[in-house]
mmCIF file of the N, C-alpha and C atoms, coordinates in Angstrom:
data_MODEL
# 
_entry.id   MODEL 
# 
loop_
_atom_site.group_PDB 
_atom_site.id 
_atom_site.type_symbol 
_atom_site.label_atom_id 
_atom_site.label_alt_id 
_atom_site.label_comp_id 
_atom_site.label_asym_id 
_atom_site.label_entity_id 
_atom_site.label_seq_id 
_atom_site.pdbx_PDB_ins_code 
_atom_site.Cartn_x 
_atom_site.Cartn_y 
_atom_site.Cartn_z 
_atom_site.occupancy 
_atom_site.B_iso_or_equiv 
_atom_site.pdbx_formal_charge 
_atom_site.auth_seq_id 
_atom_site.auth_comp_id 
_atom_site.auth_asym_id 
_atom_site.auth_atom_id 
_atom_site.pdbx_PDB_model_num 
ATOM 1   N N  . MET A 1 1  ? 18.392 15.966 -36.337 1.00 0.00 ? 1  MET A N  1 
ATOM 2   C CA . MET A 1 1  ? 18.409 16.596 -36.961 1.00 0.00 ? 1  MET A CA 1 
ATOM 3   C C  . MET A 1 1  ? 18.464 15.915 -38.471 1.00 0.00 ? 1  MET A C  1 
ATOM 4   N N  . LEU A 1 2  ? 18.219 16.654 -39.570 1.00 0.00 ? 2  LEU A N  1 
ATOM 5   C CA . LEU A 1 2  ? 18.088 15.428 -40.622 1.00 0.00 ? 2  LEU A CA 1 
ATOM 6   C C  . LEU A 1 2  ? 18.804 17.424 -41.826 1.00 0.00 ? 2  LEU A C  1 
ATOM 7   N N  . LYS A 1 3  ? 19.620 16.495 -42.484 1.00 0.00 ? 3  LYS A N  1 
ATOM 8   C CA . LYS A 1 3  ? 20.167 17.519 -43.090 1.00 0.00 ? 3  LYS A CA 1 
ATOM 9   C C  . LYS A 1 3  ? 20.354 16.920 -44.709 1.00 0.00 ? 3  LYS A C  1 
ATOM 10  N N  . VAL A 1 4  ? 19.814 18.054 -45.744 1.00 0.00 ? 4  VAL A N  1 
ATOM 11  C CA . VAL A 1 4  ? 18.976 17.754 -47.441 1.00 0.00 ? 4  VAL A CA 1 
ATOM 12  C C  . VAL A 1 4  ? 20.547 18.270 -48.125 1.00 0.00 ? 4  VAL A C  1 
ATOM 13  N N  . LEU A 1 5  ? 20.607 17.531 -48.907 1.00 0.00 ? 5  LEU A N  1 
ATOM 14  C CA . LEU A 1 5  ? 21.674 18.571 -50.162 1.00 0.00 ? 5  LEU A CA 1 
ATOM 15  C C  . LEU A 1 5  ? 20.992 17.916 -51.552 1.00 0.00 ? 5  LEU A C  1 
ATOM 16  N N  . TRP A 1 6  ? 21.096 19.315 -52.331 1.00 0.00 ? 6  TRP A N  1 
ATOM 17  C CA . TRP A 1 6  ? 20.237 19.287 -53.495 1.00 0.00 ? 6  TRP A CA 1 
ATOM 18  C C  . TRP A 1 6  ? 21.384 19.421 -54.738 1.00 0.00 ? 6  TRP A C  1 
ATOM 19  N N  . PHE A 1 7  ? 21.562 18.905 -55.456 1.00 0.00 ? 7  PHE A N  1 
ATOM 20  C CA . PHE A 1 7  ? 22.618 19.563 -56.671 1.00 0.00 ? 7  PHE A CA 1 
ATOM 21  C C  . PHE A 1 7  ? 21.747 19.530 -57.922 1.00 0.00 ? 7  PHE A C  1 
ATOM 22  N N  . LEU A 1 8  ? 21.612 20.694 -57.844 1.00 0.00 ? 8  LEU A N  1 
ATOM 23  C CA . LEU A 1 8  ? 20.686 21.285 -59.287 1.00 0.00 ? 8  LEU A CA 1 
ATOM 24  C C  . LEU A 1 8  ? 21.428 21.725 -60.351 1.00 0.00 ? 8  LEU A C  1 
ATOM 25  N N  . LYS A 1 9  ? 20.555 21.012 -61.735 1.00 0.00 ? 9  LYS A N  1 
ATOM 26  C CA . LYS A 1 9  ? 21.140 21.674 -63.169 1.00 0.00 ? 9  LYS A CA 1 
ATOM 27  C C  . LYS A 1 9  ? 20.888 22.438 -63.630 1.00 0.00 ? 9  LYS A C  1 
ATOM 28  N N  . ARG A 1 10 ? 21.578 23.884 -63.971 1.00 0.00 ? 10 ARG A N  1 
ATOM 29  C CA . ARG A 1 10 ? 20.731 24.635 -64.374 1.00 0.00 ? 10 ARG A CA 1 
ATOM 30  C C  . ARG A 1 10 ? 19.685 24.260 -65.592 1.00 0.00 ? 10 ARG A C  1 
ATOM 31  N N  . ALA A 1 11 ? 19.292 24.686 -66.295 1.00 0.00 ? 11 ALA A N  1 
ATOM 32  C CA . ALA A 1 11 ? 18.472 24.786 -67.807 1.00 0.00 ? 11 ALA A CA 1 
ATOM 33  C C  . ALA A 1 11 ? 18.703 25.210 -68.547 1.00 0.00 ? 11 ALA A C  1 
ATOM 34  N N  . GLU A 1 12 ? 19.157 24.515 -69.888 1.00 0.00 ? 12 GLU A N  1 
ATOM 35  C CA . GLU A 1 12 ? 19.569 24.911 -70.973 1.00 0.00 ? 12 GLU A CA 1 
ATOM 36  C C  . GLU A 1 12 ? 19.153 26.368 -71.215 1.00 0.00 ? 12 GLU A C  1 
ATOM 37  N N  . GLY A 1 13 ? 20.196 27.367 -71.528 1.00 0.00 ? 13 GLY A N  1 
ATOM 38  C CA . GLY A 1 13 ? 19.948 28.475 -71.763 1.00 0.00 ? 13 GLY A CA 1 
ATOM 39  C C  . GLY A 1 13 ? 20.113 29.834 -70.827 1.00 0.00 ? 13 GLY A C  1 
ATOM 40  N N  . LEU A 1 14 ? 19.957 29.408 -69.549 1.00 0.00 ? 14 LEU A N  1 
ATOM 41  C CA . LEU A 1 14 ? 19.137 29.798 -69.064 1.00 0.00 ? 14 LEU A CA 1 
ATOM 42  C C  . LEU A 1 14 ? 21.157 30.255 -67.712 1.00 0.00 ? 14 LEU A C  1 
ATOM 43  N N  . THR A 1 15 ? 21.464 31.612 -67.615 1.00 0.00 ? 15 THR A N  1 
ATOM 44  C CA . THR A 1 15 ? 22.508 32.038 -67.282 1.00 0.00 ? 15 THR A CA 1 
ATOM 45  C C  . THR A 1 15 ? 22.751 32.076 -65.681 1.00 0.00 ? 15 THR A C  1 
ATOM 46  N N  . LEU A 1 16 ? 24.344 32.044 -65.569 1.00 0.00 ? 16 LEU A N  1 
ATOM 47  C CA . LEU A 1 16 ? 24.453 31.741 -63.683 1.00 0.00 ? 16 LEU A CA 1 
ATOM 48  C C  . LEU A 1 16 ? 23.852 33.045 -62.779 1.00 0.00 ? 16 LEU A C  1 
ATOM 49  N N  . ALA A 1 17 ? 23.801 34.129 -64.089 1.00 0.00 ? 17 ALA A N  1 
ATOM 50  C CA . ALA A 1 17 ? 22.969 35.841 -63.000 1.00 0.00 ? 17 ALA A CA 1 
ATOM 51  C C  . ALA A 1 17 ? 21.558 35.193 -62.953 1.00 0.00 ? 17 ALA A C  1 
ATOM 52  N N  . GLU A 1 18 ? 20.898 34.621 -63.982 1.00 0.00 ? 18 GLU A N  1 
ATOM 53  C CA . GLU A 1 18 ? 19.159 34.003 -63.883 1.00 0.00 ? 18 GLU A CA 1 
ATOM 54  C C  . GLU A 1 18 ? 19.169 33.301 -62.994 1.00 0.00 ? 18 GLU A C  1 
ATOM 55  N N  . PHE A 1 19 ? 19.720 31.937 -63.176 1.00 0.00 ? 19 PHE A N  1 
ATOM 56  C CA . PHE A 1 19 ? 19.687 31.387 -62.213 1.00 0.00 ? 19 PHE A CA 1 
ATOM 57  C C  . PHE A 1 19 ? 19.856 31.728 -60.575 1.00 0.00 ? 19 PHE A C  1 
ATOM 58  N N  . SER A 1 20 ? 20.690 32.519 -60.392 1.00 0.00 ? 20 SER A N  1 
ATOM 59  C CA . SER A 1 20 ? 20.748 32.596 -58.836 1.00 0.00 ? 20 SER A CA 1 
ATOM 60  C C  . SER A 1 20 ? 20.059 33.830 -58.312 1.00 0.00 ? 20 SER A C  1 
ATOM 61  N N  . ALA A 1 21 ? 19.657 34.856 -58.993 1.00 0.00 ? 21 ALA A N  1 
ATOM 62  C CA . ALA A 1 21 ? 18.328 35.735 -59.528 1.00 0.00 ? 21 ALA A CA 1 
ATOM 63  C C  . ALA A 1 21 ? 17.158 35.055 -58.907 1.00 0.00 ? 21 ALA A C  1 
ATOM 64  N N  . TRP A 1 22 ? 16.655 34.507 -59.531 1.00 0.00 ? 22 TRP A N  1 
ATOM 65  C CA . TRP A 1 22 ? 15.674 33.316 -59.308 1.00 0.00 ? 22 TRP A CA 1 
ATOM 66  C C  . TRP A 1 22 ? 15.456 32.656 -58.002 1.00 0.00 ? 22 TRP A C  1 
ATOM 67  N N  . TRP A 1 23 ? 16.659 31.907 -57.490 1.00 0.00 ? 23 TRP A N  1 
ATOM 68  C CA . TRP A 1 23 ? 16.495 31.131 -56.163 1.00 0.00 ? 23 TRP A CA 1 
ATOM 69  C C  . TRP A 1 23 ? 16.440 32.682 -55.483 1.00 0.00 ? 23 TRP A C  1 
ATOM 70  N N  . GLU A 1 24 ? 17.227 33.957 -55.336 1.00 0.00 ? 24 GLU A N  1 
ATOM 71  C CA . GLU A 1 24 ? 17.342 34.633 -54.158 1.00 0.00 ? 24 GLU A CA 1 
ATOM 72  C C  . GLU A 1 24 ? 15.789 35.472 -54.399 1.00 0.00 ? 24 GLU A C  1 
ATOM 73  N N  . GLU A 1 25 ? 14.868 34.978 -55.329 1.00 0.00 ? 25 GLU A N  1 
ATOM 74  C CA . GLU A 1 25 ? 13.589 35.708 -55.269 1.00 0.00 ? 25 GLU A CA 1 
ATOM 75  C C  . GLU A 1 25 ? 12.940 34.483 -54.833 1.00 0.00 ? 25 GLU A C  1 
ATOM 76  N N  . HIS A 1 26 ? 12.688 33.648 -54.872 1.00 0.00 ? 26 HIS A N  1 
ATOM 77  C CA . HIS A 1 26 ? 12.083 31.967 -54.396 1.00 0.00 ? 26 HIS A CA 1 
ATOM 78  C C  . HIS A 1 26 ? 12.666 31.715 -53.119 1.00 0.00 ? 26 HIS A C  1 
ATOM 79  N N  . LEU A 1 27 ? 13.955 31.636 -52.400 1.00 0.00 ? 27 LEU A N  1 
ATOM 80  C CA . LEU A 1 27 ? 14.048 31.383 -51.303 1.00 0.00 ? 27 LEU A CA 1 
ATOM 81  C C  . LEU A 1 27 ? 13.105 31.528 -50.044 1.00 0.00 ? 27 LEU A C  1 
ATOM 82  N N  . HIS A 1 28 ? 12.044 32.566 -49.769 1.00 0.00 ? 28 HIS A N  1 
ATOM 83  C CA . HIS A 1 28 ? 11.652 32.882 -48.988 1.00 0.00 ? 28 HIS A CA 1 
ATOM 84  C C  . HIS A 1 28 ? 10.460 32.254 -48.684 1.00 0.00 ? 28 HIS A C  1 
ATOM 85  N N  . MET A 1 29 ? 9.962  31.997 -50.121 1.00 0.00 ? 29 MET A N  1 
ATOM 86  C CA . MET A 1 29 ? 9.065  31.392 -50.213 1.00 0.00 ? 29 MET A CA 1 
ATOM 87  C C  . MET A 1 29 ? 9.380  29.769 -50.213 1.00 0.00 ? 29 MET A C  1 
ATOM 88  N N  . ILE A 1 30 ? 10.294 29.186 -50.433 1.00 0.00 ? 30 ILE A N  1 
ATOM 89  C CA . ILE A 1 30 ? 10.254 27.911 -49.986 1.00 0.00 ? 30 ILE A CA 1 
ATOM 90  C C  . ILE A 1 30 ? 10.978 27.853 -48.342 1.00 0.00 ? 30 ILE A C  1 
ATOM 91  N N  . ALA A 1 31 ? 11.323 28.718 -47.563 1.00 0.00 ? 31 ALA A N  1 
ATOM 92  C CA . ALA A 1 31 ? 11.500 28.671 -46.624 1.00 0.00 ? 31 ALA A CA 1 
ATOM 93  C C  . ALA A 1 31 ? 10.648 28.965 -45.534 1.00 0.00 ? 31 ALA A C  1 
ATOM 94  N N  . GLU A 1 32 ? 9.578  29.828 -45.906 1.00 0.00 ? 32 GLU A N  1 
ATOM 95  C CA . GLU A 1 32 ? 8.495  29.618 -44.945 1.00 0.00 ? 32 GLU A CA 1 
ATOM 96  C C  . GLU A 1 32 ? 7.507  28.527 -45.027 1.00 0.00 ? 32 GLU A C  1 
ATOM 97  N N  . ARG A 1 33 ? 7.617  27.814 -46.031 1.00 0.00 ? 33 ARG A N  1 
ATOM 98  C CA . ARG A 1 33 ? 6.706  26.462 -46.177 1.00 0.00 ? 33 ARG A CA 1 
ATOM 99  C C  . ARG A 1 33 ? 7.155  25.458 -45.388 1.00 0.00 ? 33 ARG A C  1 
ATOM 100 N N  . GLN A 1 34 ? 8.515  25.493 -44.713 1.00 0.00 ? 34 GLN A N  1 
ATOM 101 C CA . GLN A 1 34 ? 9.523  24.644 -44.014 1.00 0.00 ? 34 GLN A CA 1 
ATOM 102 C C  . GLN A 1 34 ? 8.997  25.342 -42.759 1.00 0.00 ? 34 GLN A C  1 
ATOM 103 N N  . GLN A 1 35 ? 8.722  26.034 -42.193 1.00 0.00 ? 35 GLN A N  1 
ATOM 104 C CA . GLN A 1 35 ? 8.208  26.379 -40.589 1.00 0.00 ? 35 GLN A CA 1 
ATOM 105 C C  . GLN A 1 35 ? 6.910  25.994 -39.962 1.00 0.00 ? 35 GLN A C  1 
ATOM 106 N N  . PRO A 1 36 ? 7.425  25.381 -38.817 1.00 0.00 ? 36 PRO A N  1 
ATOM 107 C CA . PRO A 1 36 ? 8.344  25.711 -37.874 1.00 0.00 ? 36 PRO A CA 1 
ATOM 108 C C  . PRO A 1 36 ? 9.946  24.798 -37.954 1.00 0.00 ? 36 PRO A C  1 
ATOM 109 N N  . GLN A 1 37 ? 9.613  23.815 -38.462 1.00 0.00 ? 37 GLN A N  1 
ATOM 110 C CA . GLN A 1 37 ? 10.945 22.917 -38.534 1.00 0.00 ? 37 GLN A CA 1 
ATOM 111 C C  . GLN A 1 37 ? 11.849 23.538 -39.190 1.00 0.00 ? 37 GLN A C  1 
ATOM 112 N N  . LEU A 1 38 ? 12.116 24.334 -39.924 1.00 0.00 ? 38 LEU A N  1 
ATOM 113 C CA . LEU A 1 38 ? 13.441 24.313 -40.320 1.00 0.00 ? 38 LEU A CA 1 
ATOM 114 C C  . LEU A 1 38 ? 13.916 25.654 -39.492 1.00 0.00 ? 38 LEU A C  1 
ATOM 115 N N  . VAL A 1 39 ? 15.384 24.973 -39.376 1.00 0.00 ? 39 VAL A N  1 
ATOM 116 C CA . VAL A 1 39 ? 16.308 25.975 -38.682 1.00 0.00 ? 39 VAL A CA 1 
ATOM 117 C C  . VAL A 1 39 ? 16.990 27.024 -39.240 1.00 0.00 ? 39 VAL A C  1 
ATOM 118 N N  . ARG A 1 40 ? 17.605 26.257 -40.611 1.00 0.00 ? 40 ARG A N  1 
ATOM 119 C CA . ARG A 1 40 ? 18.771 27.363 -41.300 1.00 0.00 ? 40 ARG A CA 1 
ATOM 120 C C  . ARG A 1 40 ? 18.367 26.579 -42.867 1.00 0.00 ? 40 ARG A C  1 
ATOM 121 N N  . TYR A 1 41 ? 18.289 27.713 -43.420 1.00 0.00 ? 41 TYR A N  1 
ATOM 122 C CA . TYR A 1 41 ? 18.527 26.904 -44.934 1.00 0.00 ? 41 TYR A CA 1 
ATOM 123 C C  . TYR A 1 41 ? 19.853 27.769 -45.719 1.00 0.00 ? 41 TYR A C  1 
ATOM 124 N N  . THR A 1 42 ? 20.409 27.067 -46.337 1.00 0.00 ? 42 THR A N  1 
ATOM 125 C CA . THR A 1 42 ? 21.940 28.106 -46.811 1.00 0.00 ? 42 THR A CA 1 
ATOM 126 C C  . THR A 1 42 ? 21.761 27.190 -48.172 1.00 0.00 ? 42 THR A C  1 
ATOM 127 N N  . VAL A 1 43 ? 21.823 28.421 -48.993 1.00 0.00 ? 43 VAL A N  1 
ATOM 128 C CA . VAL A 1 43 ? 22.346 28.350 -50.526 1.00 0.00 ? 43 VAL A CA 1 
ATOM 129 C C  . VAL A 1 43 ? 23.214 28.590 -50.910 1.00 0.00 ? 43 VAL A C  1 
ATOM 130 N N  . ASN A 1 44 ? 24.361 27.691 -51.397 1.00 0.00 ? 44 ASN A N  1 
ATOM 131 C CA . ASN A 1 44 ? 25.852 27.953 -52.326 1.00 0.00 ? 44 ASN A CA 1 
ATOM 132 C C  . ASN A 1 44 ? 25.478 27.453 -53.560 1.00 0.00 ? 44 ASN A C  1 
ATOM 133 N N  . ILE A 1 45 ? 25.965 28.678 -54.353 1.00 0.00 ? 45 ILE A N  1 
ATOM 134 C CA . ILE A 1 45 ? 25.865 28.898 -55.925 1.00 0.00 ? 45 ILE A CA 1 
ATOM 135 C C  . ILE A 1 45 ? 27.114 29.197 -55.866 1.00 0.00 ? 45 ILE A C  1 
ATOM 136 N N  . LYS A 1 46 ? 27.565 28.434 -57.470 1.00 0.00 ? 46 LYS A N  1 
ATOM 137 C CA . LYS A 1 46 ? 28.792 28.640 -57.364 1.00 0.00 ? 46 LYS A CA 1 
ATOM 138 C C  . LYS A 1 46 ? 29.251 30.322 -57.981 1.00 0.00 ? 46 LYS A C  1 
ATOM 139 N N  . ALA A 1 47 ? 30.143 30.600 -57.913 1.00 0.00 ? 47 ALA A N  1 
ATOM 140 C CA . ALA A 1 47 ? 30.443 31.910 -58.267 1.00 0.00 ? 47 ALA A CA 1 
ATOM 141 C C  . ALA A 1 47 ? 30.819 32.452 -59.690 1.00 0.00 ? 47 ALA A C  1 
ATOM 142 N N  . SER A 1 48 ? 30.986 31.322 -60.549 1.00 0.00 ? 48 SER A N  1 
ATOM 143 C CA . SER A 1 48 ? 31.431 31.689 -61.816 1.00 0.00 ? 48 SER A CA 1 
ATOM 144 C C  . SER A 1 48 ? 30.998 30.287 -62.845 1.00 0.00 ? 48 SER A C  1 
ATOM 145 N N  . ASP A 1 49 ? 31.098 30.918 -64.222 1.00 0.00 ? 49 ASP A N  1 
ATOM 146 C CA . ASP A 1 49 ? 30.883 29.890 -64.966 1.00 0.00 ? 49 ASP A CA 1 
ATOM 147 C C  . ASP A 1 49 ? 31.836 29.035 -65.596 1.00 0.00 ? 49 ASP A C  1 
ATOM 148 N N  . ASP A 1 50 ? 33.101 29.382 -64.869 1.00 0.00 ? 50 ASP A N  1 
ATOM 149 C CA . ASP A 1 50 ? 34.525 28.476 -65.048 1.00 0.00 ? 50 ASP A CA 1 
ATOM 150 C C  . ASP A 1 50 ? 34.649 27.232 -65.341 1.00 0.00 ? 50 ASP A C  1 
ATOM 151 N N  . ASP A 1 51 ? 34.673 26.435 -65.812 1.00 0.00 ? 51 ASP A N  1 
ATOM 152 C CA . ASP A 1 51 ? 34.405 25.083 -65.926 1.00 0.00 ? 51 ASP A CA 1 
ATOM 153 C C  . ASP A 1 51 ? 35.625 24.594 -66.190 1.00 0.00 ? 51 ASP A C  1 
ATOM 154 N N  . THR A 1 52 ? 36.567 25.066 -65.723 1.00 0.00 ? 52 THR A N  1 
ATOM 155 C CA . THR A 1 52 ? 37.810 24.673 -66.264 1.00 0.00 ? 52 THR A CA 1 
ATOM 156 C C  . THR A 1 52 ? 38.464 23.408 -65.200 1.00 0.00 ? 52 THR A C  1 
ATOM 157 N N  . LEU A 1 53 ? 37.722 22.906 -64.169 1.00 0.00 ? 53 LEU A N  1 
ATOM 158 C CA . LEU A 1 53 ? 38.381 21.885 -63.222 1.00 0.00 ? 53 LEU A CA 1 
ATOM 159 C C  . LEU A 1 53 ? 36.661 21.165 -63.235 1.00 0.00 ? 53 LEU A C  1 
ATOM 160 N N  . ALA A 1 54 ? 36.249 21.106 -63.687 1.00 0.00 ? 54 ALA A N  1 
ATOM 161 C CA . ALA A 1 54 ? 35.331 19.609 -63.936 1.00 0.00 ? 54 ALA A CA 1 
ATOM 162 C C  . ALA A 1 54 ? 35.411 18.712 -64.051 1.00 0.00 ? 54 ALA A C  1 
ATOM 163 N N  . GLY A 1 55 ? 35.239 17.956 -62.836 1.00 0.00 ? 55 GLY A N  1 
ATOM 164 C CA . GLY A 1 55 ? 35.234 16.925 -63.154 1.00 0.00 ? 55 GLY A CA 1 
ATOM 165 C C  . GLY A 1 55 ? 37.160 16.473 -62.849 1.00 0.00 ? 55 GLY A C  1 
ATOM 166 N N  . LYS A 1 56 ? 37.568 17.276 -62.299 1.00 0.00 ? 56 LYS A N  1 
ATOM 167 C CA . LYS A 1 56 ? 38.966 16.604 -62.071 1.00 0.00 ? 56 LYS A CA 1 
ATOM 168 C C  . LYS A 1 56 ? 39.198 17.309 -60.769 1.00 0.00 ? 56 LYS A C  1 
ATOM 169 N N  . PRO A 1 57 ? 39.890 16.167 -60.323 1.00 0.00 ? 57 PRO A N  1 
ATOM 170 C CA . PRO A 1 57 ? 40.492 16.089 -58.908 1.00 0.00 ? 57 PRO A CA 1 
ATOM 171 C C  . PRO A 1 57 ? 41.693 17.736 -58.530 1.00 0.00 ? 57 PRO A C  1 
ATOM 172 N N  . VAL A 1 58 ? 41.228 17.677 -57.122 1.00 0.00 ? 58 VAL A N  1 
ATOM 173 C CA . VAL A 1 58 ? 41.888 19.313 -56.656 1.00 0.00 ? 58 VAL A CA 1 
ATOM 174 C C  . VAL A 1 58 ? 42.568 18.462 -55.888 1.00 0.00 ? 58 VAL A C  1 
# 
């Protein structure tokens, strides 16, 4: 098994809603290219633009 993590930064001027919508629209195309090797494809996008905790230990 191989697990890959990507950490992406949104382009300047792109809202969180626009970024999320792009991933949702293109997810199936990305997953289809990896068949039949791909077993699971999970996308986790942060829920809000609240950066008050950014860089601070929890």
